[in-house]
N, C-alpha and C positions, 0 to 999 in steps of 0.2 A: 852119661850125664849130658844135659842139654842146657842151653841158655835161652831165656825169654828176652827177646831183643826190643820189642816195642808193641804198642797197640797198632795192629796192622789196619784194622777197619772196624767200623760199627755197621752192622747189618740192620736195615730198616725195611720191614714188610709193608708193601703198598698194594692197593688194589689196581691202580692205574699208573704205570711207570711214566708215561708221557706227562700226565698231570703233575705227578710228584716232582719230576725233573724241573718243571717250570718254577717251583718255589726256590729250589737251590740255585738255578741259573738266573732267573729274572728278578727275584727278590733279594737273594743273598749275593748275587754276582759271581757265583762259582762256575767252574767249567767242567763239563762232562768229558771224561778222558777215555771212554770206551764202554761198549755194550757187548753182551754175550748171552747166548742161551746155553744153559747146561742141561741137556736132555735127561741125564741120569737123575738130576735133582728136581726136574720139572719146574725150572725157574729161568726167568730172564733177569739179568742183572745189569746194573749201570754203575760205573765207578766215578766218583767225584772226589778228586784229591783235596785234602785240607791239611796244609803243613806237610809233615812226613807220614801222615796217615790218610785214610780215605773214608768217605761215606759210601756204603754199598746199598743201593736201592734194589729190592727184590720183589718181582711180580711173578705170581704163579702162572705157569702155562697150562695147568690142568686143575680141575676142581678137586682132585684127590691128592694134589701135591702138598708137601709139607708147609709151604708158605700159605696156601689157601686154607689149610687146616688151622694154622696159627692165627690167621686173620679171623676165621670163623669163631675161634675160641676167645681171642684176646682183642680183636680189632687191629687196625693198623698201628704200627709203632716199632720200637726197637725190638728186634728178634734175637740178635746175638752180638757178642763182642768177640773179636778175633785178635789173638795175640800171635805175633810172628815169633817163630822159634828157629834156631839154627839147624836143628836136626829132628824132623818129625818122628822118625822111627824111634830114636832115643827118648823123645818126649813121651810117646805112647808107652814104651817099655817101662820107663821110670815111674810114670803115674800108675800104671797097672801094678808094679811092684810095691807101690805105697798104698795099694788098696783103693785107688780112686776109680770110681765107676765111669766107664767109657761107653759112648754110643758106638764109636768106631774103634775096633781092635786093630785095624790096619789102615794106612793112609788111603784116601780116595782123591779123585780129581776134583779140584775146586776151580771156580772162575778165575780167569787171569793166569791160568797155567799153574796155580799153586797146588801143592799137596796138602790136604787138610784132614783133620780128625776132630770130632766133637766130643767134649767132656759132658757127661750127663748133668743136667741142672740139679739133680738131687745131691751131687757131690760138691756143688759150688755155691750153695745157698740160694738156688733158684735162678741162676744166670746160665743161659746156654752159652758155653764157652767154646770157641773154635780155635784150634791150634793150626797155624798156617806156616808152611815153608815155601818160600818163593825161590825159583831157580835163579 
């Protein structure tokens, strides 16, 4: 069994990370707390804390990356919602046992050192849901 602890972050797909950051920092007065490139996912991410959650801005590093494909199909905007769980392996096993369709059958590396797994949008009513366990 696992526990869902909180909304970890909201992922927002953007074409230009530097331009997108300006809105959050200059207009909303928020602070960027880190940037990272995740080669396996062909993405550059920026974390902007908001309360006990974060906004995660995602820019593709490749035209064939998942974020580039998302923007091509949907335009810029909310790409996923991430929920923090206390045990990612237990979460995956429990959801699979309940017949929930998963994109990731095993955890993978996520930005910020998290272990992540995605639940298929067809199982969630159209929302790409990320499960995230932070060390």
